[in-house]
N, CA, C and O atoms as a MOPAC input file, in Angstrom:
PM7 MOZYME 1SCF
protein

 N     63.35400 1    63.99400 1   123.63800 1
 C     62.29700 1    64.66200 1   124.35700 1
 C     61.69600 1    65.77300 1   123.50600 1
 O     60.48600 1    65.99600 1   123.50800 1
 N     62.57000 1    66.46200 1   122.78000 1
 C     62.07700 1    67.57800 1   121.96700 1
 C     61.08000 1    67.07600 1   120.92800 1
 O     60.05800 1    67.71900 1   120.68900 1
 N     61.37100 1    65.92700 1   120.30900 1
 C     60.47700 1    65.39300 1   119.28600 1
 C     59.15300 1    64.93900 1   119.89000 1
 O     58.09800 1    65.13400 1   119.28600 1
 N     59.19700 1    64.34100 1   121.06300 1
 C     57.99400 1    63.78600 1   121.66900 1
 C     57.15400 1    64.85600 1   122.37100 1
 O     55.93500 1    64.91000 1   122.20600 1
 N     57.83100 1    65.71500 1   123.16500 1
 C     57.09100 1    66.68500 1   123.97800 1
 C     57.09900 1    68.09700 1   123.41200 1
 O     56.37400 1    68.96100 1   123.90700 1
 N     57.90600 1    68.34800 1   122.38000 1
 C     57.96600 1    69.68800 1   121.81200 1
 C     59.01800 1    70.57300 1   122.46100 1
 O     59.28800 1    71.66800 1   121.96600 1
 N     59.61400 1    70.12600 1   123.55100 1
 C     60.69600 1    70.86300 1   124.20000 1
 C     61.53700 1    69.87600 1   124.98700 1
 O     61.08800 1    68.77600 1   125.31000 1
 N     62.74300 1    70.27500 1   125.28700 1
 C     63.64300 1    69.40000 1   126.03100 1
 C     64.60800 1    70.22700 1   126.84900 1
 O     64.53900 1    71.45600 1   126.83600 1
 N     65.50800 1    69.56800 1   127.56200 1
 C     66.46600 1    70.30000 1   128.37100 1
 C     67.45800 1    71.04600 1   127.48800 1
 O     67.68500 1    70.67100 1   126.33800 1
 N     68.04200 1    72.10000 1   128.03400 1
 C     69.07500 1    72.83200 1   127.31700 1
 C     70.25700 1    71.90500 1   127.06400 1
 O     70.50400 1    70.98000 1   127.83600 1
 N     70.98500 1    72.15700 1   125.97800 1
 C     72.12900 1    71.30100 1   125.65400 1
 C     73.12900 1    71.27200 1   126.79400 1
 O     73.67200 1    70.21400 1   127.11300 1
 N     73.38100 1    72.41300 1   127.41100 1
 C     74.37100 1    72.45400 1   128.49200 1
 C     73.91900 1    71.59600 1   129.67300 1
 O     74.74500 1    70.95100 1   130.31900 1
 N     72.63200 1    71.58400 1   129.95600 1
 C     72.10200 1    70.74600 1   131.03600 1
 C     72.26500 1    69.27400 1   130.68900 1
 O     72.65000 1    68.47200 1   131.53900 1
 N     71.97500 1    68.92000 1   129.45400 1
 C     72.11300 1    67.53800 1   129.00500 1
 C     73.57300 1    67.09700 1   129.06000 1
 O     73.86900 1    65.99900 1   129.53200 1
 N     74.48500 1    67.94000 1   128.58200 1
 C     75.90300 1    67.59000 1   128.61900 1
 C     76.39400 1    67.41700 1   130.04700 1
 O     77.15600 1    66.49300 1   130.32800 1
 N     75.97100 1    68.28900 1   130.95000 1
 C     76.37700 1    68.17900 1   132.34900 1
 C     75.84400 1    66.88300 1   132.94400 1
 O     76.55200 1    66.20400 1   133.68800 1
 N     74.61200 1    66.53700 1   132.62500 1
 C     74.02000 1    65.28700 1   133.10400 1
 C     74.82000 1    64.08900 1   132.59300 1
 O     75.12300 1    63.17800 1   133.36300 1
 N     75.16500 1    64.07900 1   131.29800 1
 C     75.92400 1    62.97400 1   130.73500 1
 C     77.29700 1    62.85800 1   131.37900 1
 O     77.77500 1    61.75000 1   131.62400 1
 N     77.93100 1    63.98400 1   131.65500 1
 C     79.23200 1    63.95600 1   132.31200 1
 C     79.10900 1    63.34700 1   133.70400 1
 O     79.92400 1    62.50700 1   134.08600 1
 N     78.10000 1    63.76200 1   134.46400 1
 C     77.90900 1    63.23400 1   135.81000 1
 C     77.60400 1    61.74200 1   135.78600 1
 O     78.08700 1    60.99400 1   136.63600 1
 N     76.80200 1    61.30600 1   134.81500 1
 C     76.49000 1    59.88100 1   134.69700 1
 C     77.75400 1    59.09000 1   134.39400 1
 O     78.02200 1    58.07200 1   135.03300 1
 N     78.53600 1    59.55700 1   133.41400 1
 C     79.73600 1    58.82900 1   133.00700 1
 C     80.77600 1    58.79300 1   134.11400 1
 O     81.39000 1    57.75300 1   134.35000 1
 N     80.98000 1    59.90700 1   134.79100 1
 C     82.01000 1    59.96100 1   135.82600 1
 C     81.55300 1    59.33000 1   137.12500 1
 O     82.37700 1    58.80300 1   137.87300 1
 N     80.27700 1    59.36800 1   137.40900 1
 C     79.77800 1    58.86900 1   138.68000 1
 C     79.33800 1    57.42100 1   138.66600 1
 O     79.06300 1    56.84900 1   139.72000 1
 N     79.26700 1    56.81700 1   137.48300 1
 C     78.75700 1    55.45700 1   137.39400 1
 C     79.72600 1    54.45700 1   138.00300 1
 O     79.30700 1    53.45300 1   138.57900 1
 N     81.02000 1    54.72900 1   137.87700 1
 C     81.99000 1    53.77000 1   138.38500 1
 C     82.26500 1    52.70300 1   137.35300 1
 O     82.22600 1    52.97200 1   136.15200 1
 N     82.53900 1    51.51100 1   137.80100 1
 C     82.83500 1    50.42300 1   136.88300 1
 C     81.55500 1    49.83300 1   136.30400 1
 O     80.52300 1    49.74000 1   136.96900 1
 N     81.66700 1    49.43800 1   135.03700 1
 C     80.54500 1    48.75000 1   134.41600 1
 C     80.54200 1    47.30400 1   134.90400 1
 O     81.60100 1    46.75700 1   135.21200 1
 N     79.39000 1    46.69100 1   134.97700 1
 C     79.33800 1    45.29400 1   135.43500 1
 C     80.00400 1    44.36800 1   134.42600 1
 O     80.22400 1    44.74600 1   133.27500 1
 N     80.31400 1    43.19100 1   134.85000 1
 C     80.90000 1    42.18400 1   133.96600 1
 C     79.80500 1    41.62200 1   133.05500 1
 O     78.68900 1    41.33900 1   133.49300 1
 N     80.15300 1    41.47200 1   131.80300 1
 C     79.24500 1    40.85000 1   130.83900 1
 C     79.83200 1    39.53000 1   130.34800 1
 O     79.45100 1    39.03700 1   129.28700 1
 N     80.76300 1    38.95300 1   131.11900 1
 C     81.46800 1    37.74400 1   130.69200 1
 C     80.52400 1    36.55900 1   130.50100 1
 O     80.83000 1    35.64000 1   129.74100 1
 N     79.40100 1    36.57300 1   131.17200 1
 C     78.43900 1    35.48200 1   131.04300 1
 C     77.59500 1    35.60500 1   129.77300 1
 O     76.82400 1    34.70100 1   129.45000 1
 N     77.73700 1    36.70900 1   129.06000 1
 C     76.97800 1    36.93900 1   127.82900 1
 C     77.85400 1    36.62000 1   126.62300 1
 O     79.07000 1    36.80600 1   126.67100 1
 N     77.25600 1    36.15000 1   125.56500 1
 C     77.99000 1    35.80800 1   124.34900 1
 C     77.68700 1    36.85200 1   123.26800 1
 O     76.87400 1    36.61800 1   122.37400 1
 N     78.34700 1    37.99200 1   123.36400 1
 C     78.14200 1    39.04500 1   122.37400 1
 C     78.90400 1    38.71800 1   121.10400 1
 O     80.06100 1    38.30000 1   121.16000 1
 N     78.26100 1    38.90700 1   119.95700 1
 C     78.89800 1    38.65900 1   118.66500 1
 C     79.30000 1    39.94500 1   117.97100 1
 O     80.21900 1    39.95200 1   117.15300 1
 N     78.60900 1    41.04400 1   118.29600 1
 C     78.87600 1    42.31400 1   117.62400 1
 C     79.13800 1    43.39400 1   118.66900 1
 O     78.49200 1    43.43700 1   119.71600 1
 N     80.09700 1    44.26300 1   118.36400 1
 C     80.42700 1    45.37900 1   119.23800 1
 C     80.56500 1    46.63000 1   118.38500 1
 O     81.27700 1    46.62500 1   117.38200 1
 N     79.89500 1    47.68700 1   118.77400 1
 C     80.01100 1    48.98600 1   118.11000 1
 C     80.48900 1    50.00200 1   119.13900 1
 O     79.97300 1    50.05400 1   120.25600 1
 N     81.46700 1    50.80100 1   118.76500 1
 C     81.91500 1    51.88800 1   119.62300 1
 C     81.92200 1    53.16400 1   118.79100 1
 O     82.21700 1    53.13900 1   117.59600 1
 N     81.59900 1    54.26200 1   119.42900 1
 C     81.56200 1    55.53800 1   118.72700 1
 C     81.76500 1    56.64600 1   119.73400 1
 O     81.77400 1    56.41000 1   120.94200 1
 N     81.92400 1    57.83600 1   119.23800 1
 C     82.10000 1    58.96700 1   120.12700 1
 C     81.86000 1    60.27400 1   119.40700 1
 O     81.78400 1    60.32000 1   118.18000 1
 N     81.74200 1    61.32000 1   120.17300 1
 C     81.55800 1    62.66100 1   119.63900 1
 C     82.05700 1    63.66000 1   120.66700 1
 O     82.10200 1    63.35700 1   121.85900 1
 N     82.43000 1    64.84100 1   120.21600 1
 C     82.85400 1    65.88000 1   121.14400 1
 C     81.62400 1    66.57000 1   121.72200 1
 O     80.65200 1    66.84000 1   121.01700 1
 N     81.69000 1    66.84700 1   123.00400 1
 C     80.60700 1    67.57500 1   123.66500 1
 C     81.20600 1    68.72600 1   124.45800 1
 O     82.32800 1    68.63300 1   124.95600 1
 N     80.45800 1    69.80200 1   124.56900 1
 C     80.85900 1    70.92100 1   125.40800 1
 C     80.30200 1    70.68500 1   126.79700 1
 O     79.11400 1    70.40400 1   126.95700 1
 N     81.15700 1    70.79800 1   127.80200 1
 C     80.72900 1    70.52600 1   129.17400 1
 C     80.55700 1    71.82200 1   129.95000 1
 O     81.30100 1    72.78500 1   129.76700 1
 N     79.57200 1    71.81600 1   130.80800 1
 C     79.28000 1    72.96200 1   131.64700 1
 C     79.47500 1    72.55600 1   133.09800 1
 O     78.99900 1    71.50500 1   133.52800 1
 N     80.17900 1    73.39400 1   133.85200 1
 C     80.39500 1    73.12900 1   135.26200 1
 C     79.17600 1    73.45400 1   136.09400 1
 O     78.19200 1    73.99100 1   135.58600 1
 N     79.24100 1    73.13100 1   137.37200 1
 C     78.10500 1    73.36200 1   138.27300 1
 C     77.72700 1    74.83300 1   138.37000 1
 O     76.55000 1    75.15800 1   138.52800 1
 N     78.70700 1    75.72600 1   138.27700 1
 C     78.41400 1    77.16000 1   138.34900 1
 C     77.97600 1    77.75900 1   137.04300 1
 O     77.73800 1    78.96400 1   136.97000 1
 N     77.86200 1    76.95300 1   136.00300 1
 C     77.42600 1    77.44100 1   134.70400 1
 C     78.57000 1    77.76300 1   133.76400 1
 O     78.33900 1    78.02800 1   132.58400 1
 N     79.80800 1    77.74700 1   134.26300 1
 C     80.95100 1    78.05600 1   133.42700 1
 C     81.34200 1    76.89000 1   132.53700 1
 O     81.03700 1    75.73400 1   132.83200 1
 N     82.01500 1    77.20500 1   131.45400 1
 C     82.44700 1    76.18200 1   130.50700 1
 C     83.59800 1    75.36900 1   131.08400 1
 O     84.51400 1    75.91300 1   131.70100 1
 N     83.53700 1    74.07300 1   130.87300 1
 C     84.64200 1    73.18800 1   131.22700 1
 C     85.30600 1    72.64800 1   129.96900 1
 O     86.02200 1    71.64800 1   130.01800 1
 N     85.06700 1    73.30700 1   128.84700 1
 C     85.69300 1    72.91700 1   127.58700 1
 C     84.99700 1    71.74900 1   126.91400 1
 O     83.91600 1    71.31500 1   127.31200 1
 N     85.65900 1    71.26200 1   125.88400 1
 C     85.11100 1    70.13000 1   125.11500 1
 C     85.84300 1    68.86500 1   125.49700 1
 O     87.04800 1    68.87600 1   125.75300 1
 N     85.10300 1    67.78000 1   125.53200 1
 C     85.67300 1    66.46800 1   125.81000 1
 C     85.00700 1    65.45500 1   124.88400 1
 O     83.96400 1    65.71900 1   124.28600 1
 N     85.62900 1    64.31400 1   124.78600 1
 C     85.05500 1    63.22900 1   123.99800 1
 C     84.06300 1    62.44400 1   124.84800 1
 O     84.37500 1    62.03800 1   125.96700 1
 N     82.88600 1    62.23900 1   124.31700 1
 C     81.89700 1    61.35300 1   124.93300 1
 C     81.88900 1    60.10400 1   124.06100 1
 O     81.66800 1    60.18400 1   122.85300 1
 N     82.13000 1    58.95300 1   124.67800 1
 C     82.21700 1    57.70400 1   123.91700 1
 C     81.34100 1    56.64000 1   124.55200 1
 O     81.11700 1    56.64300 1   125.76200 1
 N     80.85000 1    55.73500 1   123.73000 1
 C     79.98500 1    54.67400 1   124.22800 1
 C     80.24900 1    53.40100 1   123.43900 1
 O     80.80200 1    53.43300 1   122.34000 1
 N     79.84400 1    52.28700 1   124.02000 1
 C     79.97300 1    50.98100 1   123.37000 1
 C     78.63200 1    50.25900 1   123.47200 1
 O     77.99200 1    50.26000 1   124.52400 1
 N     78.22400 1    49.65600 1   122.38600 1
 C     76.99700 1    48.87500 1   122.30800 1
 C     77.35500 1    47.48200 1   121.82000 1
 O     78.24000 1    47.33500 1   120.97700 1
 N     76.69600 1    46.47400 1   122.32300 1
 C     76.97200 1    45.09600 1   121.91200 1
 C     75.66100 1    44.35500 1   121.66300 1
 O     74.62500 1    44.67100 1   122.24900 1
 N     75.73700 1    43.35800 1   120.77500 1
 C     74.57800 1    42.53200 1   120.44300 1
 C     74.98700 1    41.06400 1   120.46700 1
 O     76.12400 1    40.71600 1   120.14900 1
 N     74.05300 1    40.22200 1   120.84500 1
 C     74.31100 1    38.77800 1   120.90400 1
 C     74.15100 1    38.08900 1   119.55600 1
 O     74.43900 1    36.89800 1   119.44000 1
 N     73.69900 1    38.80700 1   118.53800 1
 C     73.59900 1    38.17300 1   117.22200 1
 C     72.68900 1    38.91900 1   116.28200 1
 O     72.08500 1    39.93000 1   116.63900 1
 N     72.59900 1    38.39700 1   115.06000 1
 C     71.75500 1    38.98200 1   114.02700 1
 C     70.31400 1    39.01900 1   114.52200 1
 O     69.80600 1    38.02500 1   115.03900 1
 N     69.66600 1    40.14900 1   114.36500 1
 C     68.27700 1    40.29700 1   114.78900 1
 C     68.10700 1    40.56400 1   116.27200 1
 O     66.98300 1    40.77500 1   116.72800 1
 N     69.17900 1    40.56200 1   117.03000 1
 C     69.12100 1    40.84000 1   118.46700 1
 C     69.44200 1    42.30600 1   118.69200 1
 O     70.25100 1    42.87300 1   117.95800 1
 N     68.83300 1    42.93200 1   119.68000 1
 C     69.06900 1    44.36300 1   119.90600 1
 C     70.48100 1    44.63500 1   120.44800 1
 O     71.09700 1    43.77800 1   121.08200 1
 N     70.96600 1    45.83500 1   120.18300 1
 C     72.21600 1    46.28800 1   120.76700 1
 C     71.91600 1    46.86100 1   122.14800 1
 O     70.89400 1    47.51400 1   122.35500 1
 N     72.82800 1    46.60500 1   123.09000 1
 C     72.68800 1    47.07600 1   124.46900 1
 C     73.90900 1    47.90200 1   124.83600 1
 O     75.01600 1    47.63300 1   124.36800 1
 N     73.70500 1    48.89600 1   125.66500 1
 C     74.80400 1    49.71300 1   126.15200 1
 C     75.66000 1    48.88700 1   127.10000 1
 O     75.16100 1    48.34500 1   128.08600 1
 N     76.96600 1    48.79100 1   126.79300 1
 C     77.87800 1    48.04000 1   127.65300 1
 C     78.99200 1    48.93600 1   128.21100 1
 O     79.85200 1    48.46500 1   128.95400 1
 N     78.97500 1    50.20500 1   127.85900 1
 C     79.96600 1    51.13200 1   128.39000 1
 C     79.70300 1    52.54500 1   127.93000 1
 O     79.15200 1    52.76300 1   126.85100 1
 N     80.09900 1    53.51500 1   128.75400 1
 C     79.86300 1    54.92600 1   128.48900 1
 C     80.95200 1    55.72200 1   129.19800 1
 O     81.17000 1    55.54200 1   130.39600 1
 N     81.63700 1    56.60200 1   128.46900 1
 C     82.75000 1    57.33800 1   129.05700 1
 C     82.77900 1    58.77600 1   128.55700 1
 O     82.40500 1    59.05100 1   127.41700 1
 N     83.21900 1    59.68100 1   129.40000 1
 C     83.46600 1    61.06600 1   129.01000 1
 C     84.90500 1    61.38600 1   129.38400 1
 O     85.31800 1    61.20400 1   130.53000 1
 N     85.66700 1    61.87000 1   128.39500 1
 C     87.03000 1    62.28900 1   128.64600 1
 C     88.03100 1    61.15700 1   128.80000 1
 O     89.12600 1    61.39200 1   129.31200 1
 N     87.70700 1    59.94600 1   128.38400 1
 C     88.63300 1    58.80500 1   128.46200 1
 C     89.16500 1    58.49700 1   127.06300 1
 O     88.43900 1    58.61900 1   126.07700 1
 N     90.43400 1    58.09800 1   126.98100 1
 C     91.00400 1    57.79100 1   125.66600 1
 C     90.64100 1    56.36400 1   125.24800 1
 O     90.18100 1    55.55600 1   126.05500 1
 N     90.86600 1    56.07900 1   123.93600 1
 C     90.46300 1    54.78800 1   123.38000 1
 C     91.21400 1    53.62900 1   124.02400 1
 O     90.65300 1    52.54400 1   124.18000 1
 N     92.48400 1    53.84300 1   124.40200 1
 C     93.25000 1    52.75800 1   125.03700 1
 C     92.61500 1    52.35800 1   126.36500 1
 O     92.50600 1    51.16900 1   126.66500 1
 N     92.19700 1    53.33300 1   127.15900 1
 C     91.52800 1    53.06300 1   128.43200 1
 C     90.22000 1    52.31000 1   128.18500 1
 O     89.91100 1    51.34000 1   128.87700 1
 N     89.45700 1    52.76800 1   127.19300 1
 C     88.16700 1    52.14400 1   126.88200 1
 C     88.36600 1    50.69800 1   126.43400 1
 O     87.60900 1    49.81100 1   126.82700 1
 N     89.38100 1    50.46600 1   125.61500 1
 C     89.65800 1    49.09500 1   125.16700 1
 C     89.95200 1    48.18200 1   126.35200 1
 O     89.43800 1    47.06500 1   126.41900 1
 N     90.77500 1    48.65000 1   127.28500 1
 C     91.09900 1    47.83200 1   128.46500 1
 C     89.83900 1    47.54100 1   129.28000 1
 O     89.63800 1    46.41500 1   129.73300 1
 N     88.99600 1    48.55200 1   129.46500 1
 C     87.74700 1    48.33800 1   130.22000 1
 C     86.84200 1    47.33500 1   129.52500 1
 O     86.28100 1    46.45000 1   130.17100 1
 N     86.69700 1    47.46700 1   128.21100 1
 C     85.84300 1    46.53500 1   127.47300 1
 C     86.40400 1    45.12300 1   127.51900 1
 O     85.64900 1    44.16600 1   127.69300 1
 N     87.70600 1    44.97600 1   127.36800 1
 C     88.30500 1    43.63700 1   127.44800 1
 C     88.07200 1    43.00100 1   128.81400 1
 O     87.83600 1    41.79600 1   128.91100 1
 N     88.13900 1    43.81300 1   129.86900 1
 C     87.96600 1    43.23100 1   131.21000 1
 C     86.51400 1    42.86400 1   131.49900 1
 O     86.26500 1    41.92800 1   132.26000 1
 N     85.56200 1    43.56400 1   130.92300 1
 C     84.15700 1    43.23900 1   131.23600 1
 C     83.50100 1    42.32500 1   130.20300 1
 O     82.45400 1    41.74200 1   130.48500 1
 N     84.09800 1    42.18600 1   129.00100 1
 C     83.48400 1    41.35100 1   127.97000 1
 C     84.18200 1    40.01000 1   127.78500 1
 O     83.54200 1    39.04700 1   127.36200 1
 N     85.46300 1    39.91900 1   128.08600 1
 C     86.20200 1    38.66300 1   127.86200 1
 C     86.32000 1    37.85200 1   129.12600 1
 O     86.91100 1    36.77100 1   129.11300 1

């Protein structure tokens, strides 16, 4: 948004939004009917802000993207805040296999 409009939301607002999206989304849908060939997962630490404006510390924000093949776009297939890699692997196995 900052690049396009010249301004964007504060980082703390963005982090709080991402936390709410990740925690409130629930389970990701099944992608078993799709034939993904490539999977990318990554993560970064983010500082979280509580509803009252106070710090909730740093947590890992992680996401997974998958593509059906060479030249095909990558799509978001998972998004998590504060979940470990073992949990993420189990979730991806259940929705992709």
